[in-house]
Structure formats: structure tokens, C-alpha cells
N, C-alpha and C positions, 0 to 999 in steps of 0.2 A: 192334276193343279188345271185349276173351274177354268176355260176360256169366259174372255173379259165380253160383256155384252157388243150387243150388231153396234146398238145402239142407243145413248144416255135419256135418265132422267132428267130435268132441270135439278132436283136437290141431288141425284151423281154427279151431275155437272160439278156443281156445287160444288163437293166435296170434295171429286178429284181437282180441280184445279182453285179451289180454296179460295171462289170467287163468291157473292153472292148469290145469291136467285134475282134481288131486284138487277143486279149490274146485270145478269145474266139475259134478261128482260132484256135493259135496256139495250147492249150490246147489239143486242138482239134485234130492238127496233131499230138502230140504225144499220144495219146489216151490215154485222162486225162475224155474225153468226146467222144462223139459220138451223130453224129445226120444224120438223116434222110431224103433224096429226095425227094419233091414234082414232080409235074409230069413239071413242067416247071424251075427245078434243085436249087433249092430255099428247105435252111434249114429248119429242123424242128426241134429243141432240146427235147425229154423230163420232163419231171415236173422232174423225177432222178437228169437232168444237173441242176437243181436250187445245191439243197448236198452238188454233185459230186463238183462244182465251191465254196461255201462254205466251203468246206473239205483241197480240194487244196488250197484254199487262205491260212486255220488258220495253213497245214502244211509247209504252205508260212515264215508264221511266227518265228515259231518254230522255224524254220534255216532248211528246211528240204533239200535237192535240188530236181530237176525234179524228177530226176532219180533215185529219194528212196520214192518221191512222185508216180512215177510208178509201182513204186516193190511193194506197201502198199494198192497201190487200185486195183491190182493185183488179190491179198485176195480175193477178196469177188468175188463174180458170174458177169457175162460179165454184165451190165451194169448198176449196179445193185449199187441207193444211203446206203451208209455208215449207220448202221443202230447207234443204242444208245449203242448193245456190243463195235459193230464193233469195231467204233470212241473209247469208251474202252479200248477196243486192245492192237487198236494197239496205240493211245497214252501213254500207262505206258511204250510202247516198248524209247519215247522217251523223258522221264521223267530224265535222266541222261547226257542224252543232254541240257533242261531247265537247271538242275542244274549247269551241268560246266560253258554255260551264264551268271547267277549270276553271279559264282563264282569269271569268268571271268571282269565282268563287276562291280564289289564290288575289287574288285584285279588294277584297271582303276581307278577307286574315290577315292578310300584310301592315291593313286599314286601321282595324278592330279593335284597336285598344286607344284609338287617338280619335277618330272620325265612321261619323257613320254616312260620310258620302256630302253629306254638308255642314260641318263640326259646329252640330248644336246638341253633343255630351262634351262639348266645354262655351262657355260667353267669353270666355278670354281668345279662344281659336278661332269659337265664328265671328266673334270683330273683325281679325284681322282674313282670314277668304273670302268670310261671306257678308262685310257689312251693306246694310240696310234687306241683306236678306235678300240680293241680287243675281240670286242660285232661282227664284220664283222664275224669274224670265226662260231660263229652261227648262221649267215641264217638272211635274207636278216627281215624288222619288226622289232617292240621293243619285245626287244625276254630276254629282262630282267623284263616283265608282267609277264609272262610265266612260271611256280611251279618252284620251286627248280630252277634258271640260274637265280646266281648274284646275285653279290649289292644290287638291287633293292630290291633284296626277300625280 
């Protein structure tokens, strides 16, 4: 069996991680991953970059911003891939965010057939729940889907 290369080209990293090379360059510009340059000025990524990219993708799926991901990875020694313990520690802090996302989706699911948040799917209901577009004072978006915010809650 062939031994994996100590360093990966950007194409190899893209293929193995499932992330476009443009995204990898962007991740590198944000300090999420790092490469070394060859004598010919080509990028070479350490094997640890695969796990760091997987970490970034997982954190994005949770809903973290790139700034939050940068901050999380900054708690690790320079360039090191997250370990199981690192992942456990960092992901524990994301649990409240995931629970909030689940609650929002459940509210949306439960109200989807009657209201999109302000009643605009039904002029009859909208006239009762949002006469004169009173919801506009609460700001943009589906304000009645947020906790404790009006007749649709």
C-alpha cells in the first residue's frame, strides 16, 4: 500500500477534502490553514490541513461564522489539527447555538402552514395579527417567529 505524501498540493487537498481550491486559498488568507511554498513557489499543505478543513466545514454547518472559527482554531497550537479532545471542548460551547437553531426550525415547521412570521400569506389573518403593518416597528424579517414576539407565537 502506498504511503500518503507528507505534504499535499492544493489540488490533492481539494480532492481529499471536497473543498474547492478557491475556498482553500480563502481559508489560507483567513489563517484557517497554512501552506509552505516549494522552490517553484507552489503551495504544499501538511496532512494536518485535512483535519483543519474538516473542522472548518463542520463548524460552518453548525452555523459559526468564519471569525468564530478563526477564534476557535486560534486556541490550538500553531497549525496543529484539532484532536478529539479539542473537538469535544470546542463543540460543547456550540451546543446552545445548535439548540437555538433547532427551536427556530421547530417554530417555523409548526407555523409554516398558517403564517410566515407576519401573516402575509393570508390577508384575512394579516389584518387580524398585523393591522396597519404594526410588525414593521419590530424590524425586518419574520418577527413573529421569534420567541415571545406577538400573536403568531
